[in-house]
C-alpha positions, 0 to 999 in steps of 0.5 A: 419420205416427205420433206416438208420445209414448213414443219415444226415436227416429224411425222409417221404414218402409223402403218408404217411403224416397225413391229414391236416398236414401244409406243409413247404417249403425248399429246400433240396439235396440228393444223392440216388444211383441212383443220386442226386435228389432235394426236396423243402417241410418239415413238423413237426411230432411228434413221442409221439405215437412210441417214448414216447417223447413230440417235433416234429420231422423235416422230409422232404418230398420225395419218398425214398422207395416204401416199407416204411413211414418213415426213420430216420437219425443217428441225431435223433437217437442220440437225442431219444437215441435209441440202435440198438441190431444187436445180438438179432436185436432190439431197445431199448430207455428208457422203450421201446424196438421193433424187428429190421429187416435186410433190405439186398436189401437197400444200404443207401438209402440218404445222404445230400448234401448241395452244390449250383453247384447242384441247379444251374444246376437245375436252369439252366435247367429250366430257359429261358435265351436264350435271356439274356446277361452273365451280366444278366443271371450270377446274376439271377442264383446266385439270384434263387439259394439264394430262392430254397425254392419258385420254384416248382419241379416236383413231389413235394408235393404243399405247401401251403400259410399261408396268408388266407383261402378260405371260401364259404358263402352260402346263405343257408346251403341246399346242392348243388347238381347236376348230373354227365355229362357222359364223354367216355370210353376212358377218364376214364382212365385218369380221374382216374390217375387225381384224384390220382395225385390230391390225392398225392398231398393233393389237394382233398381228399375222400368225404362223403359230400351231395354236388356233382357238376359235372366234364367236361373233357377236352383234351388237346394236346397229349405231346411229347411222344403222349399221350393224356392228359386231364384236369378234371374241376369242373362245381360249376355253380349251387354251384356259384349261391348260393354263396354270392358275394365277392366284392373285387375289382380287380385292375383297368387295365389302373391304373396298365398299366400307372404304367409302364413307363420309364421301359426298364426290365419285368419279368414275374412270373409264381406261380405254381397252384395258385388258389391250394396253397390256403388253403380251410376253414375246414367248407366249404371243403364239399361244394365243393365236387365231383364225378367221377367213382373212387368215391368221393371226396372234395378239401382241397386246393382253387379249379378252376370256385368257384365263389369268387376265384378271389377275394379270390387270389386277397386279398392274392395277394394285402396282400402279395405286397401291399407297394412293389414298381415296381412289378403289381399284377392282379390275378396269373399275377406278373409283376415286372418292373426296369428302369436298370438291378441293378434295376432289380436283386433289385425289384426281390430279394425283390420280393423273399424275401415276396414269401418265406415269405408267402410260395408260389411257383412259376413254374419256366418254365413258368416265364421270366426273364429280358424281354424288352417286355412282355404280360400282361393282353391281351396288349405287354407292352414294353419301347416304349409303349402298344399295343395289343396282337397279340394273343389276337386279332387272333379272331377279325382277323378271325372273319366272318362279323356280321349278326346278333346283337348277332355277332356284340355285340360280334365284338364290345366286342373284340376290344372294350377292346383296343378302347383306342389304336384305334385311331377314334375307334368311327368314325369306328365302327358306322355303326355298333353299329347303327345296335344295335337298336331296330328293326334294324336287319343287314339283309341287309349289306351295303358297309359302314358297311362291310368296317366299319368292315373291316376297325376295324380289320385293324385298331386294328391288326395294332394298334399305340402304345399307351405312358405311362404317364410320371407324371413329365411332363405335360399333354395336354387335347384334347376336341371337342363336337359336335351335340350329342357327346363329344371326348378328347385325353390325349397326352404328348409332347416326343421328340417333338412329341404329342403323345397320352396316351389315347382315350376316347367319348361319347354320348350326352343324350336328353337333353344335344343335345339341349344344345347351342355350347358353353355349349357342348363345355365345357361339353366335358371339364368338362367330360375329366377332369372328365374322366382322374381325376387320370392323371389331379388332382394336377398337371398343364396341357393344356387344347386344345380346337377349340371353341375360346370363352373358351379361356377367361373361366376365365374371362368370365362375366355373365355366365349362371347358367349351364356355372357358375356350371361348371366353378365351378367344373374345379376349382379343376383343374389347367389349361391353355385353348390353342385355336387350328385350328379346323383342326389340332383337328382331333383326338378329331373331329372325337371322338365327332362326331362318338362316340359307342352309346352303353351306356353312361359312368357315368362322373368321375366313373370307372365302377364298374363289380360287375356282372361280374363273373371272375370266370366262367369258359366255356371249350372245350366240349369234349361231343361234338361227335356224339358217346357220349351219354349223357342221364344222364346229359349234361352240362347247354344250353350257350344261357343264358351264351352267353347272360351274357356275352354279356349283360355286356360286354360292349365296352365302359366299363371297361373290365376286361382280364377274360371277353375277355377271356370269349367272346374270347373263345366264338367267337373261339368256335361259328366260329370254330377257334382254332389257336394252339398259344392259347393253355395253361395250365389255365383251365380258358382259355377253349372254352364253352361246346356248347349243340348245333352247332350254324347255321346262322338264317335263317338256325337254325330258320326253321324246315325244316334244317337237321344237325348234330354234326360234330366232332372236334377231329383231329383223324377224317377226315371228311369221316369218320362219317355219313356226313350232306347235309345242305339243304335250304329251300326257298320258296321266291326265284325260283329254276332260281338263281342257277348255278347247278339245278336239276329239277324233275318232275314226269311222263313217265320215260326219257333220262335225259337231261342237258340245259343250260341257260344264258351262265352259268346256267345248269338245269338237268330235270329227269322225273320219274314215281317212287322213284327208289332208282336205277334210282335215284343213276344212274342219281347222279353218272352221273351227280352230282359232289361233292364238289358243290352245286346245287338247287333241285326242284320237278315239279308238286306239286300241283297233288301230290298223296300220297306224292309222292313227297316227297318222290322221294326228301327223296329217292334223300337226302338218296342217297346224303348223302351216296354217296358225303360227301361234297354235299349241296343242296338248296331246292327250291319251285318254278321255273320262266321263263327265259327270255333270249331274251334282246328285250323280257326283256325289253317288258316285263318291260316296259309293267310291269312298264306303263301297269300293275305297272302304272309307280310304281317304281323301286322296286314294278316293280322288286317285280312283275316281280321275280314273274313270270320271270327270267334273271340275271340282272333283276334289271339293266334293270328295272333300266336302262328302268325306268330312261328313262321313261320320263313321271316319270322323269316330275311327280315324285319327288326327295324324298331324294334331294341331298346335293351339297357340298359348296364351297369357294368364293374368299375372299375380300382384303380390305373392300368395294371392294365386295358388296352383296345386297338384298331387305327386307319388313318390316313394309309394307315398301320395304327397299334395304340392301348393305353389305361389304363382308369384313367389314360386315357393312351394310347400309340400303335404304327405297325404295318407290318400287323394281323397277330398277329405285329405286334400282339404286338411293339407289345405287348411294346415296352408291356410293356418300359416299363411293368407287366403289366397284369392284364386286356386288353379288346378286340374280336373282331377276327383280329387279336387272336381268335388264338391266336398273340395269346392264346398270348402273353398265358397267358404274362404271365399276363393275361388277355383279355377279347373283347367280343361280336361287332358290339358295340363299345360295349364297348370305348367308351373307346378308341373314343371316344379314336381320335376326339380322336387322329385330330383332333390328327394333323390339326390337326399334319398342317397345322402340319407337312405334311412331318413324318413320321408317327412324330414327327406321332403322338409329338406327338399323343400327347403332347398327349393325355396332358397334356390334363386329363380332364373328369371326373378334371379331371387330366391322364392323365400327373399321374394316372400318375406325379403329373408332366406331360410338356413334351417328347419324353423317355423315359417310362420314366425317371420311376421312377427319380425315384419315393419311398416318400412318392411311392407313398403320396400316389399311393395316397391320389389313385388311390383318390380317382380311381377313386371319380370314376370309378365315380361319373361310370360311374353317372351316364353308365350311368342317364342312357343307361338312361332310354329302355332296357330290359332284353333277354332272350334264350331259350334253344333255337333263336333267329334272329340278324343274318347281318350279310351286305350282301348284299340279295338274302340272308337277314337273319337266321339259325338258331341254338341258343343256350345259357343256360348258356354265354351263347353261340350255337353257330354251327357243330358245334363254334364257340361265339361270344357274342351280344348280345341287340340281334342277336337276332330278337325277336317280333312284336306287334300293334299297334292304331293305330284300336282305339276302346274299345266295350262289347265286352271282346273287340272289340278282337280 
């Protein structure tokens, strides 16, 4: 005890606080001989055992002396009636006398002061104010000065909150004991210092618990003074396995971000050691036990790494800020947001009051105030909107191209966290997700695969800013459906522009794929409304769709049961449907056509992440060094951890920031990328300790690979440890593919010689009699260069005695291991014959193609040649020769015929301007059909035969009733392609357009109408079986011409004449009733109809051309299909193509059109087994 009559307060040393004493927050300043000091906590202690008093005495916590436990000031001395007798050196109070000792060395230890200037000066030292204006800085410092007790001071004991305590509920009470991990001796002193620090701050205490969890020692960057720093992390994974889950939900990230709209000022509050501000329940303290070399300890405060620590902390934060506006809380991330400076000061004051009330401390030097752009949950938040955090996407930026399904899942997990920010994310990612299908490993990397990977990285780095939703404005929901998926975009109009808030898409299941078009489009609307229900429910919004029938959803008559059910589901929403041009609906269209099919999102549900263990931490492994023995125990292998993360982290699901951090750390650890900016003091941000280095699949699975751990310590250079040669054995490929080659054979020693092949490949040929180290070392020093990859091959393998060649190889490996620190060897087990002469290459290729493989394909011929011979660009040689083989061109057919793009045809301006004619056969009768390309009006004529005379007579009858057209389109049938028909058309000044042979799509309009006409005839035939065919045909034609067109919404008769025909009257009589006014109205109608037709044709053509390409026909000799049904005859024949006339010469004088789909294309080499290697020409 120390008595100080000059002190106005009582003090207790932090090391003298009795166990389990509640520490309260209270700021104070004191003056010591060393200057003014600050304190932040106090306790209330019962002094009855010492002074026989019943009430508690307030003691301020401060290290006032290294020799005394407590200091009593004059105020308490007065209350206790203490009498100091300096003559007898005693202290007396009622009934008690105790000795007193004079301390001449102590000079007025402490004096209390209460001035705000001291506090302001301290705040100025800690707070970040470089970005603040004077009118922002002054009120902020004044506000902080009013709440000093919420600020955690350096060296002060961390207080605890009075909100709740953390309990560990386990499945049983059997103690969980795990062996300790060994850590380097150099860390033991630092570990001891960390333990002392935790003891001093009453975070832990010595323990006799039967529980034990091992520790990880996590090295950190050196501090400014150059001292090494570490972090001690407890591995509670075995305890977590027995812990019963706390189902308290974490906040939905999207809901949090949606509350930030219109805010311009942001502050991020950092809670000081957040978890350590929550006490442990007494019955759970023993379960937190851990051990070091210095003893066995247990936590009094909630430690990091416990399974239910995040839910407990979130529950505490929710109870503090549940009814507070403009405050967002996700774990220990606390954001205050406001529209103005005045509002922000008010919001900060409310937050500080709550922190003070619940005894919570903040880390002032890590807290940011009045920021206009701030980081929150992996996003950059500003008044403009949301975008990804560049430090978070650094893992994506440096991600190598995925070559396994595991790496694809990692990459899609990283990018999927921000998928709502990337326009057309699904479309870009589809080539990657295709590789996730079972049995579809990415062993062959196509251009589309690589392009998708690079594009996705670029799009994430340069992703657009998404808008905050403004719930005072109208939302626009744009939807679309394709054959296999649906997509949606939620947006709002800002300053006249439609700006996105979120993108979404999902695939259709097997049942939904079979739905009709209108059902898919309506399904897209129903799903999108449920997906965005938090935005749309209870407010009016607009739905945009490019499927026009849905515009009449509210007035739909006789809907199917499915449409009726979905229509009823939409009745909960207040919306208007607006039809948009398909070309302007490109975003939703792209999302629907290219979703990421990893997992179908459940309609209207926020994915619950019940299986995610947010508290499992994956720190950097301090044991990752060749000098550390791990014989006692090591952290569990990370393969199961990787599998857990990849299985649970799905880009289609709502991912937590902890999952994102786990995946980033896993990625950085696996690919050894360590950006400095990711360093922070949160143990949750450390990397996972690997048990073994991840190697490429081809290396990892081979037992002959030699690997050793390499250090990542910045203090150890690569050459200061035994280096490693990575040896990649390849039994299928030959030595010839390598640029630098070494060939060793057994025989009489001769001088080494180097020979150059193909201009750029060097082969060193060494012949030795016995594996002498000196001889090989001499060769290595003379001929080999460091930082180089060499192919290695030992010849005479079949005559190896006593494993001489294996001994040579091992000796060679030993020499390289110690001589060249950056050397790399690829071991080969065969060498092929080098063929350098181009004539010899052509002769061999022709021989193998014609003679030895009987005109087999490119792949088979290449495979046979590669077994024995080698030359660069072998594939190109084989492709060239086989594509010039006339026999192959005539006999072999196209397994994947080309898909030529459709082209737009000119649209007529009015009815009867352009006609299409064709014939069909029905009920043993031939029928000639004539269709107007503008109105889609059709007439039909029964003919006795399909000769030109019958065709001309029927056409002459048609022309007697209707205007003469400018053009008639037909196929190449003999009834149309003849001189008589051509003469008749020329006489009437009608142009004749013949389609390309064997390409009926050119007159697809009338071909599609035939199917409808036959359907109508069958219906009439069932109703009136005895009616003559000519009458049946008239009834069918009347029905067809009076049915509204799906595109034009008018019937062919209405478009042609402005009236319908309910009876079989003569259609020619309508001309008698046409007036001048009628003609003017009809011209306006025709103009509008033409625009509709043109628009429909463009949309349809664009849709059909999505997966098609332009196919060009080369001039000169080509091979075209013969269309011969006799399988014994050639499938193709040689013709001459004239590009000027765009026709082929099939005989001496006959010229015919040819469609690109009818020609034989050059064949290509398809290497489905290609795996990238170090050699550039290995693929050849």
